N, CA, C, O and CB atoms as a CASP TS submission, in Angstrom:
PFRMAT TS
TARGET T0000
AUTHOR 0000-0000-0000
METHOD Language model
MODEL 1
PARENT N/A
ATOM      1  N   UNK     1     -21.126 -78.945  16.459  1.00  0.00           N
ATOM      2  CA  UNK     1     -20.915 -78.811  15.029  1.00  0.00           C
ATOM      3  C   UNK     1     -19.709 -77.906  14.773  1.00  0.00           C
ATOM      4  O   UNK     1     -19.589 -76.823  15.346  1.00  0.00           O
ATOM      5  CB  UNK     1     -22.180 -78.251  14.339  1.00  0.00           C
ATOM      6  N   UNK     2     -18.860 -78.361  13.933  1.00  0.00           N
ATOM      7  CA  UNK     2     -17.740 -77.512  13.577  1.00  0.00           C
ATOM      8  C   UNK     2     -17.996 -76.857  12.224  1.00  0.00           C
ATOM      9  O   UNK     2     -19.012 -77.121  11.581  1.00  0.00           O
ATOM     10  CB  UNK     2     -16.431 -78.322  13.553  1.00  0.00           C
ATOM     11  N   UNK     3     -17.100 -76.030  11.809  1.00  0.00           N
ATOM     12  CA  UNK     3     -17.301 -75.212  10.604  1.00  0.00           C
ATOM     13  C   UNK     3     -17.423 -76.053   9.334  1.00  0.00           C
ATOM     14  O   UNK     3     -18.133 -75.670   8.405  1.00  0.00           O
ATOM     15  CB  UNK     3     -16.153 -74.231  10.449  1.00  0.00           C
ATOM     16  N   UNK     4     -16.742 -77.185   9.289  1.00  0.00           N
ATOM     17  CA  UNK     4     -16.830 -78.016   8.089  1.00  0.00           C
ATOM     18  C   UNK     4     -18.199 -78.652   7.944  1.00  0.00           C
ATOM     19  O   UNK     4     -18.728 -78.729   6.835  1.00  0.00           O
ATOM     20  CB  UNK     4     -15.766 -79.094   8.116  1.00  0.00           C
ATOM     21  N   UNK     5     -18.782 -79.108   9.044  1.00  0.00           N
ATOM     22  CA  UNK     5     -20.125 -79.698   8.983  1.00  0.00           C
ATOM     23  C   UNK     5     -21.166 -78.656   8.586  1.00  0.00           C
ATOM     24  O   UNK     5     -22.073 -78.940   7.804  1.00  0.00           O
ATOM     25  CB  UNK     5     -20.499 -80.324  10.336  1.00  0.00           C
ATOM     26  N   UNK     6     -21.031 -77.451   9.129  1.00  0.00           N
ATOM     27  CA  UNK     6     -21.978 -76.376   8.799  1.00  0.00           C
ATOM     28  C   UNK     6     -21.846 -76.005   7.327  1.00  0.00           C
ATOM     29  O   UNK     6     -22.854 -75.804   6.650  1.00  0.00           O
ATOM     30  CB  UNK     6     -21.736 -75.128   9.694  1.00  0.00           C
ATOM     31  N   UNK     7     -20.621 -75.913   6.825  1.00  0.00           N
ATOM     32  CA  UNK     7     -20.440 -75.516   5.431  1.00  0.00           C
ATOM     33  C   UNK     7     -20.920 -76.597   4.467  1.00  0.00           C
ATOM     34  O   UNK     7     -21.333 -76.279   3.353  1.00  0.00           O
ATOM     35  CB  UNK     7     -18.978 -75.198   5.164  1.00  0.00           C
ATOM     36  N   UNK     8     -20.875 -77.858   4.866  1.00  0.00           N
ATOM     37  CA  UNK     8     -21.384 -78.936   4.009  1.00  0.00           C
ATOM     38  C   UNK     8     -22.905 -78.984   4.055  1.00  0.00           C
ATOM     39  O   UNK     8     -23.550 -79.165   3.022  1.00  0.00           O
ATOM     40  CB  UNK     8     -20.798 -80.296   4.438  1.00  0.00           C
ATOM     41  N   UNK     9     -23.485 -78.822   5.248  1.00  0.00           N
ATOM     42  CA  UNK     9     -24.938 -78.913   5.377  1.00  0.00           C
ATOM     43  C   UNK     9     -25.644 -77.657   4.887  1.00  0.00           C
ATOM     44  O   UNK     9     -26.742 -77.742   4.336  1.00  0.00           O
ATOM     45  CB  UNK     9     -25.313 -79.176   6.817  1.00  0.00           C
ATOM     46  N   UNK    10     -25.035 -76.500   5.078  1.00  0.00           N
ATOM     47  CA  UNK    10     -25.667 -75.230   4.685  1.00  0.00           C
ATOM     48  C   UNK    10     -24.681 -74.369   3.882  1.00  0.00           C
ATOM     49  O   UNK    10     -24.110 -73.428   4.433  1.00  0.00           O
ATOM     50  CB  UNK    10     -26.162 -74.452   5.943  1.00  0.00           C
ATOM     51  N   UNK    11     -24.475 -74.663   2.629  1.00  0.00           N
ATOM     52  CA  UNK    11     -23.524 -73.874   1.845  1.00  0.00           C
ATOM     53  C   UNK    11     -24.015 -72.447   1.586  1.00  0.00           C
ATOM     54  O   UNK    11     -23.202 -71.537   1.419  1.00  0.00           O
ATOM     55  CB  UNK    11     -23.251 -74.566   0.523  1.00  0.00           C
ATOM     56  N   UNK    12     -25.305 -72.247   1.552  1.00  0.00           N
ATOM     57  CA  UNK    12     -25.817 -70.888   1.320  1.00  0.00           C
ATOM     58  C   UNK    12     -25.476 -69.967   2.495  1.00  0.00           C
ATOM     59  O   UNK    12     -25.220 -68.781   2.287  1.00  0.00           O
ATOM     60  CB  UNK    12     -27.348 -70.918   1.097  1.00  0.00           C
ATOM     61  N   UNK    13     -25.467 -70.484   3.707  1.00  0.00           N
ATOM     62  CA  UNK    13     -25.099 -69.680   4.874  1.00  0.00           C
ATOM     63  C   UNK    13     -23.642 -69.216   4.771  1.00  0.00           C
ATOM     64  O   UNK    13     -23.335 -68.064   5.076  1.00  0.00           O
ATOM     65  CB  UNK    13     -25.315 -70.487   6.175  1.00  0.00           C
ATOM     66  N   UNK    14     -22.769 -70.088   4.354  1.00  0.00           N
ATOM     67  CA  UNK    14     -21.353 -69.744   4.214  1.00  0.00           C
ATOM     68  C   UNK    14     -21.169 -68.711   3.103  1.00  0.00           C
ATOM     69  O   UNK    14     -20.370 -67.786   3.247  1.00  0.00           O
ATOM     70  CB  UNK    14     -20.508 -71.010   3.921  1.00  0.00           C
ATOM     71  N   UNK    15     -21.893 -68.858   2.006  1.00  0.00           N
ATOM     72  CA  UNK    15     -21.797 -67.899   0.905  1.00  0.00           C
ATOM     73  C   UNK    15     -22.274 -66.521   1.355  1.00  0.00           C
ATOM     74  O   UNK    15     -21.648 -65.510   1.034  1.00  0.00           O
ATOM     75  CB  UNK    15     -22.620 -68.380  -0.306  1.00  0.00           C
ATOM     76  N   UNK    16     -23.380 -66.479   2.097  1.00  0.00           N
ATOM     77  CA  UNK    16     -23.894 -65.199   2.596  1.00  0.00           C
ATOM     78  C   UNK    16     -22.917 -64.581   3.590  1.00  0.00           C
ATOM     79  O   UNK    16     -22.641 -63.384   3.508  1.00  0.00           O
ATOM     80  CB  UNK    16     -25.277 -65.388   3.255  1.00  0.00           C
ATOM     81  N   UNK    17     -22.394 -65.357   4.516  1.00  0.00           N
ATOM     82  CA  UNK    17     -21.432 -64.838   5.490  1.00  0.00           C
ATOM     83  C   UNK    17     -20.172 -64.317   4.791  1.00  0.00           C
ATOM     84  O   UNK    17     -19.670 -63.246   5.130  1.00  0.00           O
ATOM     85  CB  UNK    17     -21.060 -65.934   6.511  1.00  0.00           C
ATOM     86  N   UNK    18     -19.666 -65.072   3.822  1.00  0.00           N
ATOM     87  CA  UNK    18     -18.484 -64.636   3.097  1.00  0.00           C
ATOM     88  C   UNK    18     -18.772 -63.347   2.331  1.00  0.00           C
ATOM     89  O   UNK    18     -17.923 -62.457   2.281  1.00  0.00           O
ATOM     90  CB  UNK    18     -18.007 -65.734   2.137  1.00  0.00           C
ATOM     91  N   UNK    19     -19.950 -63.238   1.741  1.00  0.00           N
ATOM     92  CA  UNK    19     -20.329 -62.023   1.014  1.00  0.00           C
ATOM     93  C   UNK    19     -20.435 -60.828   1.957  1.00  0.00           C
ATOM     94  O   UNK    19     -19.986 -59.731   1.623  1.00  0.00           O
ATOM     95  CB  UNK    19     -21.661 -62.232   0.280  1.00  0.00           C
ATOM     96  N   UNK    20     -21.020 -61.032   3.120  1.00  0.00           N
ATOM     97  CA  UNK    20     -21.156 -59.947   4.095  1.00  0.00           C
ATOM     98  C   UNK    20     -19.781 -59.494   4.584  1.00  0.00           C
ATOM     99  O   UNK    20     -19.522 -58.295   4.683  1.00  0.00           O
ATOM    100  CB  UNK    20     -22.027 -60.396   5.288  1.00  0.00           C
ATOM    101  N   UNK    21     -18.906 -60.444   4.889  1.00  0.00           N
ATOM    102  CA  UNK    21     -17.558 -60.076   5.342  1.00  0.00           C
ATOM    103  C   UNK    21     -16.777 -59.350   4.252  1.00  0.00           C
ATOM    104  O   UNK    21     -16.040 -58.406   4.538  1.00  0.00           O
ATOM    105  CB  UNK    21     -16.790 -61.322   5.786  1.00  0.00           C
ATOM    106  N   UNK    22     -16.935 -59.786   3.009  1.00  0.00           N
ATOM    107  CA  UNK    22     -16.268 -59.121   1.895  1.00  0.00           C
ATOM    108  C   UNK    22     -16.790 -57.709   1.720  1.00  0.00           C
ATOM    109  O   UNK    22     -16.011 -56.779   1.516  1.00  0.00           O
ATOM    110  CB  UNK    22     -16.455 -59.913   0.606  1.00  0.00           C
ATOM    111  N   UNK    23     -18.107 -57.539   1.797  1.00  0.00           N
ATOM    112  CA  UNK    23     -18.706 -56.211   1.667  1.00  0.00           C
ATOM    113  C   UNK    23     -18.268 -55.293   2.798  1.00  0.00           C
ATOM    114  O   UNK    23     -17.950 -54.129   2.556  1.00  0.00           O
ATOM    115  CB  UNK    23     -20.229 -56.315   1.641  1.00  0.00           C
ATOM    116  N   UNK    24     -18.246 -55.789   4.013  1.00  0.00           N
ATOM    117  CA  UNK    24     -17.791 -54.980   5.152  1.00  0.00           C
ATOM    118  C   UNK    24     -16.311 -54.611   5.014  1.00  0.00           C
ATOM    119  O   UNK    24     -15.912 -53.499   5.362  1.00  0.00           O
ATOM    120  CB  UNK    24     -18.023 -55.739   6.473  1.00  0.00           C
ATOM    121  N   UNK    25     -15.517 -55.522   4.520  1.00  0.00           N
ATOM    122  CA  UNK    25     -14.106 -55.217   4.304  1.00  0.00           C
ATOM    123  C   UNK    25     -13.916 -54.159   3.235  1.00  0.00           C
ATOM    124  O   UNK    25     -13.068 -53.279   3.383  1.00  0.00           O
ATOM    125  CB  UNK    25     -13.350 -56.470   3.922  1.00  0.00           C
ATOM    126  N   UNK    26     -14.686 -54.227   2.166  1.00  0.00           N
ATOM    127  CA  UNK    26     -14.586 -53.232   1.102  1.00  0.00           C
ATOM    128  C   UNK    26     -15.040 -51.862   1.598  1.00  0.00           C
ATOM    129  O   UNK    26     -14.399 -50.854   1.302  1.00  0.00           O
ATOM    130  CB  UNK    26     -15.419 -53.659  -0.114  1.00  0.00           C
ATOM    131  N   UNK    27     -16.139 -51.817   2.349  1.00  0.00           N
ATOM    132  CA  UNK    27     -16.619 -50.539   2.906  1.00  0.00           C
ATOM    133  C   UNK    27     -15.598 -49.969   3.889  1.00  0.00           C
ATOM    134  O   UNK    27     -15.347 -48.764   3.890  1.00  0.00           O
ATOM    135  CB  UNK    27     -17.991 -50.728   3.610  1.00  0.00           C
ATOM    136  N   UNK    28     -15.019 -50.812   4.710  1.00  0.00           N
ATOM    137  CA  UNK    28     -13.996 -50.357   5.648  1.00  0.00           C
ATOM    138  C   UNK    28     -12.767 -49.824   4.946  1.00  0.00           C
ATOM    139  O   UNK    28     -12.175 -48.842   5.395  1.00  0.00           O
ATOM    140  CB  UNK    28     -13.602 -51.476   6.569  1.00  0.00           C
ATOM    141  N   UNK    29     -12.374 -50.452   3.853  1.00  0.00           N
ATOM    142  CA  UNK    29     -11.217 -49.982   3.100  1.00  0.00           C
ATOM    143  C   UNK    29     -11.500 -48.635   2.459  1.00  0.00           C
ATOM    144  O   UNK    29     -10.630 -47.765   2.441  1.00  0.00           O
ATOM    145  CB  UNK    29     -10.822 -51.000   2.033  1.00  0.00           C
ATOM    146  N   UNK    30     -12.700 -48.449   1.934  1.00  0.00           N
ATOM    147  CA  UNK    30     -13.055 -47.179   1.306  1.00  0.00           C
ATOM    148  C   UNK    30     -13.122 -46.046   2.330  1.00  0.00           C
ATOM    149  O   UNK    30     -12.793 -44.906   2.001  1.00  0.00           O
ATOM    150  CB  UNK    30     -14.392 -47.306   0.580  1.00  0.00           C
ATOM    151  N   UNK    31     -13.535 -46.332   3.545  1.00  0.00           N
ATOM    152  CA  UNK    31     -13.646 -45.308   4.588  1.00  0.00           C
ATOM    153  C   UNK    31     -12.343 -45.073   5.337  1.00  0.00           C
ATOM    154  O   UNK    31     -12.274 -44.206   6.208  1.00  0.00           O
ATOM    155  CB  UNK    31     -14.717 -45.694   5.568  1.00  0.00           C
ATOM    156  N   UNK    32     -11.321 -45.832   5.007  1.00  0.00           N
ATOM    157  CA  UNK    32     -10.025 -45.696   5.659  1.00  0.00           C
ATOM    158  C   UNK    32      -9.371 -44.404   5.191  1.00  0.00           C
ATOM    159  O   UNK    32      -9.180 -44.189   3.994  1.00  0.00           O
ATOM    160  CB  UNK    32      -9.116 -46.918   5.359  1.00  0.00           C
ATOM    161  N   UNK    33      -9.032 -43.556   6.139  1.00  0.00           N
ATOM    162  CA  UNK    33      -8.400 -42.290   5.770  1.00  0.00           C
ATOM    163  C   UNK    33      -6.922 -42.345   6.145  1.00  0.00           C
ATOM    164  O   UNK    33      -6.561 -42.643   7.283  1.00  0.00           O
ATOM    165  CB  UNK    33      -9.105 -41.087   6.467  1.00  0.00           C
ATOM    166  N   UNK    34      -6.095 -42.053   5.176  1.00  0.00           N
ATOM    167  CA  UNK    34      -4.657 -42.015   5.408  1.00  0.00           C
ATOM    168  C   UNK    34      -4.058 -40.964   4.494  1.00  0.00           C
ATOM    169  O   UNK    34      -4.625 -40.629   3.454  1.00  0.00           O
ATOM    170  CB  UNK    34      -4.003 -43.408   5.167  1.00  0.00           C
ATOM    171  N   UNK    35      -2.925 -40.458   4.887  1.00  0.00           N
ATOM    172  CA  UNK    35      -2.229 -39.444   4.108  1.00  0.00           C
ATOM    173  C   UNK    35      -0.786 -39.877   3.915  1.00  0.00           C
ATOM    174  O   UNK    35      -0.042 -40.078   4.874  1.00  0.00           O
ATOM    175  CB  UNK    35      -2.304 -38.057   4.797  1.00  0.00           C
ATOM    176  N   UNK    36      -0.414 -40.013   2.660  1.00  0.00           N
ATOM    177  CA  UNK    36       0.977 -40.340   2.383  1.00  0.00           C
ATOM    178  C   UNK    36       1.841 -39.093   2.437  1.00  0.00           C
ATOM    179  O   UNK    36       2.952 -39.120   2.966  1.00  0.00           O
ATOM    180  CB  UNK    36       1.110 -41.019   1.021  1.00  0.00           C
ATOM    181  N   UNK    37       1.332 -38.006   1.891  1.00  0.00           N
ATOM    182  CA  UNK    37       2.027 -36.730   1.913  1.00  0.00           C
ATOM    183  C   UNK    37       1.079 -35.671   2.470  1.00  0.00           C
ATOM    184  O   UNK    37       0.195 -35.210   1.747  1.00  0.00           O
ATOM    185  CB  UNK    37       2.534 -36.341   0.490  1.00  0.00           C
ATOM    186  N   UNK    38       1.234 -35.276   3.719  1.00  0.00           N
ATOM    187  CA  UNK    38       0.329 -34.271   4.273  1.00  0.00           C
ATOM    188  C   UNK    38       0.521 -32.919   3.601  1.00  0.00           C
ATOM    189  O   UNK    38       1.615 -32.585   3.144  1.00  0.00           O
ATOM    190  CB  UNK    38       0.543 -34.139   5.777  1.00  0.00           C
ATOM    191  N   UNK    39      -0.554 -32.151   3.550  1.00  0.00           N
ATOM    192  CA  UNK    39      -0.486 -30.819   2.956  1.00  0.00           C
ATOM    193  C   UNK    39       0.161 -29.852   3.934  1.00  0.00           C
ATOM    194  O   UNK    39      -0.216 -29.795   5.105  1.00  0.00           O
ATOM    195  CB  UNK    39      -1.892 -30.322   2.553  1.00  0.00           C
ATOM    196  N   UNK    40       1.104 -29.119   3.465  1.00  0.00           N
ATOM    197  CA  UNK    40       1.705 -28.070   4.276  1.00  0.00           C
ATOM    198  C   UNK    40       2.114 -26.939   3.353  1.00  0.00           C
ATOM    199  O   UNK    40       2.531 -27.161   2.216  1.00  0.00           O
ATOM    200  CB  UNK    40       2.925 -28.604   5.090  1.00  0.00           C
ATOM    201  N   UNK    41       1.991 -25.740   3.855  1.00  0.00           N
ATOM    202  CA  UNK    41       2.349 -24.550   3.097  1.00  0.00           C
ATOM    203  C   UNK    41       3.485 -23.836   3.811  1.00  0.00           C
ATOM    204  O   UNK    41       3.375 -23.466   4.980  1.00  0.00           O
ATOM    205  CB  UNK    41       1.128 -23.608   2.920  1.00  0.00           C
ATOM    206  N   UNK    42       4.547 -23.656   3.103  1.00  0.00           N
ATOM    207  CA  UNK    42       5.688 -22.954   3.661  1.00  0.00           C
ATOM    208  C   UNK    42       5.628 -21.517   3.157  1.00  0.00           C
ATOM    209  O   UNK    42       5.553 -21.290   1.949  1.00  0.00           O
ATOM    210  CB  UNK    42       7.042 -23.649   3.271  1.00  0.00           C
ATOM    211  N   UNK    43       5.660 -20.554   4.058  1.00  0.00           N
ATOM    212  CA  UNK    43       5.575 -19.163   3.616  1.00  0.00           C
ATOM    213  C   UNK    43       6.803 -18.758   2.802  1.00  0.00           C
ATOM    214  O   UNK    43       7.943 -19.013   3.191  1.00  0.00           O
ATOM    215  CB  UNK    43       5.418 -18.235   4.820  1.00  0.00           C
ATOM    216  N   UNK    44       6.538 -18.124   1.671  1.00  0.00           N
ATOM    217  CA  UNK    44       7.610 -17.706   0.775  1.00  0.00           C
ATOM    218  C   UNK    44       7.356 -16.265   0.356  1.00  0.00           C
ATOM    219  O   UNK    44       6.235 -15.898   0.004  1.00  0.00           O
ATOM    220  CB  UNK    44       7.706 -18.642  -0.471  1.00  0.00           C
ATOM    221  N   UNK    45       8.391 -15.464   0.397  1.00  0.00           N
ATOM    222  CA  UNK    45       8.324 -14.088  -0.068  1.00  0.00           C
ATOM    223  C   UNK    45       9.351 -13.935  -1.182  1.00  0.00           C
ATOM    224  O   UNK    45      10.515 -14.305  -1.025  1.00  0.00           O
ATOM    225  CB  UNK    45       8.583 -13.068   1.101  1.00  0.00           C
ATOM    226  N   UNK    46       8.910 -13.390  -2.299  1.00  0.00           N
ATOM    227  CA  UNK    46       9.801 -13.164  -3.433  1.00  0.00           C
ATOM    228  C   UNK    46      10.025 -11.668  -3.567  1.00  0.00           C
ATOM    229  O   UNK    46       9.075 -10.887  -3.614  1.00  0.00           O
ATOM    230  CB  UNK    46       9.215 -13.766  -4.751  1.00  0.00           C
ATOM    231  N   UNK    47      11.297 -11.275  -3.628  1.00  0.00           N
ATOM    232  CA  UNK    47      11.645  -9.864  -3.748  1.00  0.00           C
ATOM    233  C   UNK    47      12.253  -9.641  -5.125  1.00  0.00           C
ATOM    234  O   UNK    47      13.223 -10.294  -5.508  1.00  0.00           O
ATOM    235  CB  UNK    47      12.630  -9.419  -2.618  1.00  0.00           C
ATOM    236  N   UNK    48      11.670  -8.716  -5.849  1.00  0.00           N
ATOM    237  CA  UNK    48      12.191  -8.373  -7.170  1.00  0.00           C
ATOM    238  C   UNK    48      12.479  -6.884  -7.166  1.00  0.00           C
ATOM    239  O   UNK    48      11.570  -6.065  -7.028  1.00  0.00           O
ATOM    240  CB  UNK    48      11.183  -8.759  -8.318  1.00  0.00           C
ATOM    241  N   UNK    49      13.741  -6.540  -7.315  1.00  0.00           N
ATOM    242  CA  UNK    49      14.133  -5.127  -7.304  1.00  0.00           C
ATOM    243  C   UNK    49      14.675  -4.737  -8.663  1.00  0.00           C
ATOM    244  O   UNK    49      15.479  -5.452  -9.263  1.00  0.00           O
ATOM    245  CB  UNK    49      15.184  -4.849  -6.205  1.00  0.00           C
ATOM    246  N   UNK    50      14.224  -3.605  -9.130  1.00  0.00           N
ATOM    247  CA  UNK    50      14.667  -3.089 -10.424  1.00  0.00           C
ATOM    248  C   UNK    50      15.375  -1.762 -10.165  1.00  0.00           C
ATOM    249  O   UNK    50      14.819  -0.845  -9.561  1.00  0.00           O
ATOM    250  CB  UNK    50      13.459  -2.914 -11.428  1.00  0.00           C
ATOM    251  N   UNK    51      16.600  -1.691 -10.634  1.00  0.00           N
ATOM    252  CA  UNK    51      17.404  -0.479 -10.463  1.00  0.00           C
ATOM    253  C   UNK    51      18.124  -0.250 -11.786  1.00  0.00           C
ATOM    254  O   UNK    51      19.232  -0.747 -11.985  1.00  0.00           O
ATOM    255  CB  UNK    51      18.428  -0.606  -9.250  1.00  0.00           C
ATOM    256  N   UNK    52      17.494   0.508 -12.697  1.00  0.00           N
ATOM    257  CA  UNK    52      18.070   0.683 -14.039  1.00  0.00           C
ATOM    258  C   UNK    52      19.445   1.353 -13.983  1.00  0.00           C
ATOM    259  O   UNK    52      19.651   2.333 -13.267  1.00  0.00           O
ATOM    260  CB  UNK    52      17.124   1.513 -14.917  1.00  0.00           C
ATOM    261  N   UNK    53      20.359   0.804 -14.745  1.00  0.00           N
ATOM    262  CA  UNK    53      21.693   1.379 -14.862  1.00  0.00           C
ATOM    263  C   UNK    53      22.667   0.940 -13.796  1.00  0.00           C
ATOM    264  O   UNK    53      23.828   1.346 -13.835  1.00  0.00           O
ATOM    265  CB  UNK    53      21.597   2.838 -14.836  1.00  0.00           C
ATOM    266  N   UNK    54      22.247   0.126 -12.843  1.00  0.00           N
ATOM    267  CA  UNK    54      23.148  -0.309 -11.764  1.00  0.00           C
ATOM    268  C   UNK    54      23.617  -1.732 -12.033  1.00  0.00           C
ATOM    269  O   UNK    54      22.977  -2.496 -12.755  1.00  0.00           O
ATOM    270  CB  UNK    54      22.443  -0.222 -10.378  1.00  0.00           C
ATOM    271  N   UNK    55      24.732  -2.057 -11.441  1.00  0.00           N
ATOM    272  CA  UNK    55      25.254  -3.409 -11.566  1.00  0.00           C
ATOM    273  C   UNK    55      24.469  -4.349 -10.647  1.00  0.00           C
ATOM    274  O   UNK    55      23.953  -3.910  -9.619  1.00  0.00           O
ATOM    275  CB  UNK    55      26.767  -3.445 -11.229  1.00  0.00           C
ATOM    276  N   UNK    56      24.370  -5.633 -11.000  1.00  0.00           N
ATOM    277  CA  UNK    56      23.623  -6.586 -10.166  1.00  0.00           C
ATOM    278  C   UNK    56      24.162  -6.688  -8.743  1.00  0.00           C
ATOM    279  O   UNK    56      23.385  -6.809  -7.796  1.00  0.00           O
ATOM    280  CB  UNK    56      23.647  -7.954 -10.805  1.00  0.00           C
ATOM    281  N   UNK    57      25.457  -6.642  -8.585  1.00  0.00           N
ATOM    282  CA  UNK    57      26.054  -6.721  -7.257  1.00  0.00           C
ATOM    283  C   UNK    57      25.661  -5.509  -6.413  1.00  0.00           C
ATOM    284  O   UNK    57      25.388  -5.643  -5.220  1.00  0.00           O
ATOM    285  CB  UNK    57      27.582  -6.825  -7.362  1.00  0.00           C
ATOM    286  N   UNK    58      25.633  -4.359  -7.016  1.00  0.00           N
ATOM    287  CA  UNK    58      25.260  -3.132  -6.304  1.00  0.00           C
ATOM    288  C   UNK    58      23.788  -3.175  -5.885  1.00  0.00           C
ATOM    289  O   UNK    58      23.447  -2.769  -4.775  1.00  0.00           O
ATOM    290  CB  UNK    58      25.527  -1.892  -7.188  1.00  0.00           C
ATOM    291  N   UNK    59      22.917  -3.666  -6.769  1.00  0.00           N
ATOM    292  CA  UNK    59      21.487  -3.768  -6.444  1.00  0.00           C
ATOM    293  C   UNK    59      21.292  -4.752  -5.293  1.00  0.00           C
ATOM    294  O   UNK    59      20.477  -4.518  -4.400  1.00  0.00           O
ATOM    295  CB  UNK    59      20.662  -4.217  -7.688  1.00  0.00           C
ATOM    296  N   UNK    60      22.034  -5.839  -5.319  1.00  0.00           N
ATOM    297  CA  UNK    60      21.893  -6.827  -4.253  1.00  0.00           C
ATOM    298  C   UNK    60      22.309  -6.263  -2.899  1.00  0.00           C
ATOM    299  O   UNK    60      21.603  -6.447  -1.908  1.00  0.00           O
ATOM    300  CB  UNK    60      22.718  -8.062  -4.573  1.00  0.00           C
ATOM    301  N   UNK    61      23.435  -5.588  -2.851  1.00  0.00           N
ATOM    302  CA  UNK    61      23.940  -5.101  -1.564  1.00  0.00           C
ATOM    303  C   UNK    61      23.205  -3.859  -1.072  1.00  0.00           C
ATOM    304  O   UNK    61      22.972  -3.728   0.130  1.00  0.00           O
ATOM    305  CB  UNK    61      25.417  -4.800  -1.673  1.00  0.00           C
ATOM    306  N   UNK    62      22.835  -2.949  -1.960  1.00  0.00           N
ATOM    307  CA  UNK    62      22.252  -1.694  -1.496  1.00  0.00           C
ATOM    308  C   UNK    62      20.732  -1.729  -1.384  1.00  0.00           C
ATOM    309  O   UNK    62      20.164  -0.960  -0.609  1.00  0.00           O
ATOM    310  CB  UNK    62      22.651  -0.590  -2.417  1.00  0.00           C
ATOM    311  N   UNK    63      20.069  -2.583  -2.123  1.00  0.00           N
ATOM    312  CA  UNK    63      18.601  -2.566  -2.103  1.00  0.00           C
ATOM    313  C   UNK    63      18.025  -3.889  -1.588  1.00  0.00           C
ATOM    314  O   UNK    63      17.302  -3.912  -0.592  1.00  0.00           O
ATOM    315  CB  UNK    63      18.058  -2.274  -3.507  1.00  0.00           C
ATOM    316  N   UNK    64      18.349  -4.976  -2.268  1.00  0.00           N
ATOM    317  CA  UNK    64      17.717  -6.265  -1.960  1.00  0.00           C
ATOM    318  C   UNK    64      18.039  -6.756  -0.555  1.00  0.00           C
ATOM    319  O   UNK    64      17.147  -7.243   0.139  1.00  0.00           O
ATOM    320  CB  UNK    64      18.151  -7.307  -2.967  1.00  0.00           C
ATOM    321  N   UNK    65      19.270  -6.645  -0.125  1.00  0.00           N
ATOM    322  CA  UNK    65      19.639  -7.113   1.222  1.00  0.00           C
ATOM    323  C   UNK    65      18.903  -6.330   2.309  1.00  0.00           C
ATOM    324  O   UNK    65      18.483  -6.909   3.312  1.00  0.00           O
ATOM    325  CB  UNK    65      21.159  -6.989   1.431  1.00  0.00           C
ATOM    326  N   UNK    66      18.744  -5.023   2.116  1.00  0.00           N
ATOM    327  CA  UNK    66      18.041  -4.217   3.118  1.00  0.00           C
ATOM    328  C   UNK    66      16.568  -4.608   3.201  1.00  0.00           C
ATOM    329  O   UNK    66      15.998  -4.672   4.290  1.00  0.00           O
ATOM    330  CB  UNK    66      18.171  -2.724   2.790  1.00  0.00           C
ATOM    331  N   UNK    67      15.960  -4.866   2.052  1.00  0.00           N
ATOM    332  CA  UNK    67      14.555  -5.301   2.051  1.00  0.00           C
ATOM    333  C   UNK    67      14.438  -6.684   2.691  1.00  0.00           C
ATOM    334  O   UNK    67      13.526  -6.915   3.485  1.00  0.00           O
ATOM    335  CB  UNK    67      13.982  -5.325   0.602  1.00  0.00           C
ATOM    336  N   UNK    68      15.334  -7.598   2.365  1.00  0.00           N
ATOM    337  CA  UNK    68      15.316  -8.936   2.951  1.00  0.00           C
ATOM    338  C   UNK    68      15.513  -8.891   4.461  1.00  0.00           C
ATOM    339  O   UNK    68      14.836  -9.611   5.195  1.00  0.00           O
ATOM    340  CB  UNK    68      16.392  -9.805   2.313  1.00  0.00           C
ATOM    341  N   UNK    69      16.419  -8.065   4.926  1.00  0.00           N
ATOM    342  CA  UNK    69      16.651  -7.948   6.370  1.00  0.00           C
ATOM    343  C   UNK    69      15.422  -7.394   7.083  1.00  0.00           C
ATOM    344  O   UNK    69      15.089  -7.834   8.183  1.00  0.00           O
ATOM    345  CB  UNK    69      17.864  -7.051   6.646  1.00  0.00           C
ATOM    346  N   UNK    70      14.750  -6.433   6.460  1.00  0.00           N
ATOM    347  CA  UNK    70      13.553  -5.855   7.077  1.00  0.00           C
ATOM    348  C   UNK    70      12.413  -6.874   7.108  1.00  0.00           C
ATOM    349  O   UNK    70      11.652  -6.921   8.074  1.00  0.00           O
ATOM    350  CB  UNK    70      13.112  -4.589   6.316  1.00  0.00           C
ATOM    351  N   UNK    71      12.293  -7.687   6.061  1.00  0.00           N
ATOM    352  CA  UNK    71      11.215  -8.677   6.012  1.00  0.00           C
ATOM    353  C   UNK    71      11.514  -9.929   6.827  1.00  0.00           C
ATOM    354  O   UNK    71      10.590 -10.665   7.173  1.00  0.00           O
ATOM    355  CB  UNK    71      10.947  -9.066   4.585  1.00  0.00           C
ATOM    356  N   UNK    72      12.756 -10.185   7.137  1.00  0.00           N
ATOM    357  CA  UNK    72      13.093 -11.401   7.892  1.00  0.00           C
ATOM    358  C   UNK    72      12.586 -11.347   9.327  1.00  0.00           C
ATOM    359  O   UNK    72      12.459 -12.385   9.976  1.00  0.00           O
ATOM    360  CB  UNK    72      14.599 -11.616   7.894  1.00  0.00           C
ATOM    361  N   UNK    73      12.295 -10.149   9.829  1.00  0.00           N
ATOM    362  CA  UNK    73      11.801 -10.014  11.191  1.00  0.00           C
ATOM    363  C   UNK    73      10.297 -10.200  11.297  1.00  0.00           C
ATOM    364  O   UNK    73       9.761 -10.260  12.403  1.00  0.00           O
ATOM    365  CB  UNK    73      12.177  -8.674  11.735  1.00  0.00           C
ATOM    366  N   UNK    74       9.616 -10.292  10.179  1.00  0.00           N
ATOM    367  CA  UNK    74       8.163 -10.457  10.200  1.00  0.00           C
ATOM    368  C   UNK    74       7.794 -11.876  10.614  1.00  0.00           C
ATOM    369  O   UNK    74       8.489 -12.838  10.286  1.00  0.00           O
ATOM    370  CB  UNK    74       7.559 -10.130   8.822  1.00  0.00           C
ATOM    371  N   UNK    75       6.690 -11.984  11.340  1.00  0.00           N
ATOM    372  CA  UNK    75       6.182 -13.307  11.708  1.00  0.00           C
ATOM    373  C   UNK    75       4.999 -13.636  10.810  1.00  0.00           C
ATOM    374  O   UNK    75       4.190 -12.769  10.479  1.00  0.00           O
ATOM    375  CB  UNK    75       5.770 -13.362  13.217  1.00  0.00           C
ATOM    376  N   UNK    76       4.916 -14.896  10.425  1.00  0.00           N
ATOM    377  CA  UNK    76       3.842 -15.328   9.543  1.00  0.00           C
ATOM    378  C   UNK    76       2.819 -16.107  10.302  1.00  0.00           C
ATOM    379  O   UNK    76       1.831 -16.557   9.722  1.00  0.00           O
ATOM    380  CB  UNK    76       4.376 -16.153   8.402  1.00  0.00           C
TER
END
């Protein structure tokens, strides 16, 4: 017996098989785990220096750069 004879003689069997395969495919699709964009955290340190009465260039060279250089050696 080939598939055409079975489907003509027993259409309910084909409907049940098709339903089971469809249900298994839907369950498999729902359980499929994939990641388009994986989660990753990049360590970031923000330095805010306040030096009243000083020029921005002076604050950057005398304060902020020294703090940045000291923190650049830290391991995360």
